[in-house]
C-alpha positions in Angstrom: -15.4 -17.7 -9.4 -12.9 -15.8 -11.8 -11.0 -13.2 -10.0 -9.3 -9.8 -11.4 -7.0 -8.1 -10.0 -5.9 -4.9 -10.3 -2.1 -4.7 -10.6 0.0 -1.4 -9.4 2.9 -0.2 -11.0 4.5 2.3 -12.8 4.4 1.6 -16.8 8.0 -0.3 -15.7 7.7 -2.4 -12.6 5.6 -4.0 -10.8 5.0 -3.1 -7.2 4.7 -5.0 -4.5 1.7 -3.9 -3.6 0.1 -6.1 -6.9 1.5 -9.5 -5.0 0.0 -9.1 -1.9 -3.6 -8.4 -3.8 -2.8 -11.4 -6.0 -2.5 -13.9 -2.5 -5.4 -12.2 -0.9 -7.5 -13.0 -4.8 -5.7 -16.9 -4.2 -7.3 -17.0 -1.0 -10.4 -16.0 -2.2 -10.4 -18.4 -5.2 -9.4 -21.3 -3.0 -12.4 -21.0 -1.2 -14.7 -20.2 -4.8 -12.3 -22.3 -7.3 -11.7 -20.4 -10.4 -8.6 -18.4 -12.2 -6.5 -14.9 -10.7 -5.9 -12.8 -13.6 -4.0 -9.2 -13.7 -5.1 -6.5 -15.6 -2.5 -4.1 -16.2 -2.8 -1.2 -17.3 -0.5 1.6 -18.7 1.2 3.2 -21.4 4.2 1.0 -23.1 3.6 -1.2 -20.1 4.4 -4.6 -21.3 6.9 -5.4 -19.7 5.1 -4.7 -16.7 3.0 -7.2 -18.4 5.9 -9.4 -18.2 6.7 -9.8 -14.5 3.0 -10.2 -13.7 3.6 -13.6 -15.9 5.8 -14.5 -13.6 3.9 -14.4 -10.8 3.0 -17.8 -9.4 -0.5 -18.4 -8.7 -1.8 -16.7 -12.5 -3.7 -18.0 -15.2 -3.6 -14.6 -17.2 -2.7 -11.7 -17.5 -4.5 -8.9 -19.5 -2.9 -6.2 -21.0 -4.3 -2.9 -21.8 -1.5 0.1 -22.9 -3.1 3.0 -24.4 -1.8 6.3 -23.5 -5.3 7.1 -21.5 -4.3 4.4 -19.0 -1.1 5.9 -18.9 -1.2 7.9 -15.3 -3.8 5.7 -14.0 -7.0 8.7 -14.4 -9.7 6.6 -12.8 -11.9 8.5 -14.4 -10.9 6.1 -17.7 -9.6 3.2 -15.8 -12.4 2.7 -14.1 -14.9 2.2 -17.1 -12.1 -0.2 -18.8 -12.3 -2.5 -15.3 -15.5 -2.5 -15.3 -16.1 -3.5 -18.9 -14.3 -6.4 -18.4 -16.2 -7.5 -15.1 -18.8 -9.2 -17.1 -16.4 -12.2 -17.4 -15.3 -11.9 -13.6 -16.9 -12.5 -10.3 -14.5 -10.7 -8.5 -11.9 -7.6 -8.2 -9.5 -7.3 -5.8 -7.5 -3.7 -6.1 -4.7 -3.2 -3.8 -5.5 -0.5 -1.0 -3.0 2.2 -2.6 -3.7 5.5 -3.1 -4.9 4.0 -6.6 -6.9 1.1 -5.6 -8.7 3.7 -3.3 -9.4 5.5 -6.4 -10.4 3.4 -9.0 -11.9 0.4 -6.9 -15.3 2.7 -5.8 -15.8 3.8 -8.8 -16.0 0.3 -10.4 -17.9 -0.4 -7.5 -20.5 2.8 -8.8 -20.5 1.7 -12.0 -21.4 -2.1 -11.1 -24.1 -0.6 -8.7 -22.3 -2.8 -6.0 -21.2 -2.5 -2.0 -17.1 -2.1 -1.9 -15.3 -4.2 0.6 -13.0 -2.3 1.7 -9.1 -2.8 3.3 -9.6 -6.6 3.8 -7.4 -8.0 5.9 -8.1 -11.8 5.4 -10.3 -13.5 2.9 -12.8 -16.5 5.6 -15.2 -17.5 2.9 -16.1 -16.9 -0.8 -17.8 -13.9 0.6 -16.6 -13.5 3.8 -13.4 -10.7 5.3 -12.5 -9.2 7.7 -11.4 -4.9 8.3 -9.9 -3.2 10.4 -12.9 -1.1 12.0 -11.9 2.2 14.4 -8.2 2.8 13.2 -7.2 -0.9 13.8 -8.7 -0.9 17.3 -11.4 -3.9 16.2 -11.8 -6.0 13.6 -15.0 -6.5 11.5 -16.0 -9.2 10.2 -18.4 -8.9 6.7 -20.3 -10.7 4.3 -20.9 -9.2 0.8 -24.1 -10.6 -0.5 -23.5 -9.0 -3.9 -23.1 -11.4 -7.3 -19.4 -9.6 -8.0 -17.4 -8.2 -5.0 -15.1 -5.0 -5.7 -12.3 -5.8 -2.8 -9.2 -3.5 -1.8 -6.4 -5.4 0.0 -4.4 -4.6 2.8 -0.9 -5.3 1.6 0.5 -5.7 4.9 -1.7 -8.1 6.4 -1.4 -10.6 2.8 2.7 -11.9 2.5 4.1 -11.8 -0.8 3.2 -13.8 -3.6 6.3 -15.4 -4.5 7.6 -13.9 -8.4 9.6 -15.3 -11.1 8.5 -18.8 -12.1 4.8 -18.1 -13.1 4.3 -18.7 -16.9 1.2 -16.8 -17.3 -0.2 -15.8 -21.6 -0.2 -12.7 -21.7 -2.8 -11.1 -23.8 -3.3 -7.9 -25.2 -7.0 -5.8 -24.5 -8.3 -2.7 -25.7 -10.5 -0.5 -23.6 -13.0 2.4 -24.1 -9.8 5.4 -23.5 -9.6 8.7 -22.4 -13.4 9.3 -21.1 -12.7 12.8 -21.3 -13.2 13.9 -17.6 -9.8 14.4 -16.7 -6.2 15.4 -18.1 -3.1 14.8 -16.6 -1.5 18.0 -15.8 2.1 17.4 -14.2 3.5 15.4 -10.9 5.9 16.5 -8.4 7.7 13.2 -7.0 10.1 12.9 -4.4 13.5 11.7 -5.8 15.8 8.7 -2.9 17.9 6.0 -3.3 16.4 4.8 -0.1 14.0 1.9 0.2 10.5 2.6 -0.6 8.4 3.4 2.3 5.5 0.7 2.1 8.0 -2.2 0.8 10.7 -1.2 3.3 12.4 -3.6 5.8 13.8 -0.7 8.0 11.7 1.9 8.4 13.1 5.5 10.5 10.2 8.0 11.5 10.1 11.2 13.2 7.9 12.8 14.3 6.8 17.0 15.2 9.6 16.9 18.3 12.3 17.6 15.9 11.4 20.8 15.9 12.3 22.0 12.4 13.0 20.2 9.4 17.0 21.0 9.1 16.1 19.0 12.7 14.2 16.5 10.8 16.8 15.9 8.4 20.1 16.0 10.2 19.0 14.2 13.1 16.7 10.9 11.0 18.6 11.0 7.9 21.7 9.7 9.3 20.8 6.9 11.6 17.9 6.0 8.3 21.5 5.6 6.2 23.0 3.5 9.0 20.7 1.5 9.0 19.8 1.1 5.2 16.2 2.3 5.9 13.5 4.1 4.5 12.0 7.8 6.2 8.9 8.3 7.7 7.3 10.8 9.2 4.2 11.6 11.8 1.2 13.2 10.4 2.0 16.5 13.1 6.2 16.8 11.0 3.8 16.5 7.8 1.5 19.1 8.9 4.5 21.2 10.2 6.5 21.1 6.7 9.3 19.1 8.0 9.0 16.4 5.4 6.7 16.4 1.5 3.5 14.4 2.3 4.0 10.9 1.0 6.6 10.7 3.6 3.5 10.2 6.0 2.9 7.1 7.8 -0.7 6.0 9.9 -4.4 6.3 8.9 -4.4 8.9 6.4 -1.2 8.0 5.0 0.7 5.1 4.4 0.5 1.7 6.5 3.2 0.0 6.9 4.9 -3.6 8.5 8.2 -3.4 8.5 10.9 -5.8 10.2 12.2 -2.8 12.2 10.7 0.7 13.2 12.1 3.1 14.8 9.8 6.3 16.1 12.0 9.2 17.2 10.4 12.2 19.0 6.4 10.6 17.6 4.0 10.0 20.8 1.8 8.0 19.5 -1.5 9.7 18.4 -4.2 6.9 17.0 -3.8 7.8 13.5 -0.5 7.0 13.7 -0.5 4.1 15.5 -2.7 2.9 12.9 -0.1 2.6 9.9 2.9 0.8 12.3 1.5 -1.0 15.0 2.0 -4.4 12.9 5.7 -3.6 12.1 7.7 -6.5 13.8 9.4 -4.7 16.7 8.7 -1.2 17.1 11.6 1.0 19.1 10.9 4.5 20.2 12.2 7.1 21.7 10.6 10.0 23.4 11.6 12.3 26.2 7.4 12.0 27.6 7.3 8.3 29.7 3.9 8.2 29.2 4.0 8.9 25.9 0.8 6.4 24.0 4.1 5.4 21.8 5.6 3.4 24.7 2.6 0.9 25.0 3.0 -0.9 21.8 7.2 -0.8 21.6 9.2 -3.4 21.8 11.9 -0.8 23.2 11.5 2.2 24.8 14.3 4.9 25.4 13.5 7.7 27.2 15.3 10.6 26.5 16.6 13.3 24.7 16.2 12.7 21.2 18.7 15.2 20.1 21.2 13.5 22.1 20.4 9.8 21.9 19.7 9.8 18.2 22.9 10.9 17.5 24.9 8.6 19.8 23.4 5.6 18.5 23.9 6.4 15.3 28.0 7.0 16.5 27.4 3.6 17.6 26.0 1.6 14.4 
């Protein structure tokens, strides 16, 4: 079984989500045999392809460098991937915004059912995936000849990088489908770690009351810990922080070594995005808050007193 992994990147660096997808693809290959290849589709993305070639377990890297793929527009990338699938038995993509945007279109073009957000590979055709916001795990079997799979990055270890020596092959595709165009992006610049790959995350909830209070309370603690900053959906909906801070079922799925939840009650959709964290610390004045049911350490108190005191002692 030959497996194609869709690389997650920004045309300069390979993202960690790709490494988790490679691990999942390797598990699939171990059950069915075959090789793992990576597709790097972008614009002037040769450095990403060379980085992908150094990932252990990868036999070949396909580099499709074209301005049409520079912003990963799914209307352009999906036909490229679907065309390549004639030589592969499975497509494995990270369950990121990009993967969720492209993989379903590939599945539709191939007329197969996608297997989404897998947590493990049980055999060549059987996988586990979360349902009901992660409160139950389903075991699913795909009968399709070609499989399209997205991978929850926090469920798989990251493949080692640096010692691989895969060949890089330049390829071309159909290019611009003229169905969509890139107009612009508003990106949040930060020197802090990326949320999905951070080892420590400090998240704030609606209890902080305002954007000013969120930043003045959460940021000093995050800076002391060298942490990324996250937020609950309620905090994002209230306008305290941009939506790329959101952790949860409708936001980003994270599994850091330490997750500090400040003023977050613990709604099911938020827990679905962070309950796999190694250590969870909850700070909330409501001792009945659901967040305490999953927390390893809980502190009941006024966050406006507790957090500054904790920050001062670090």
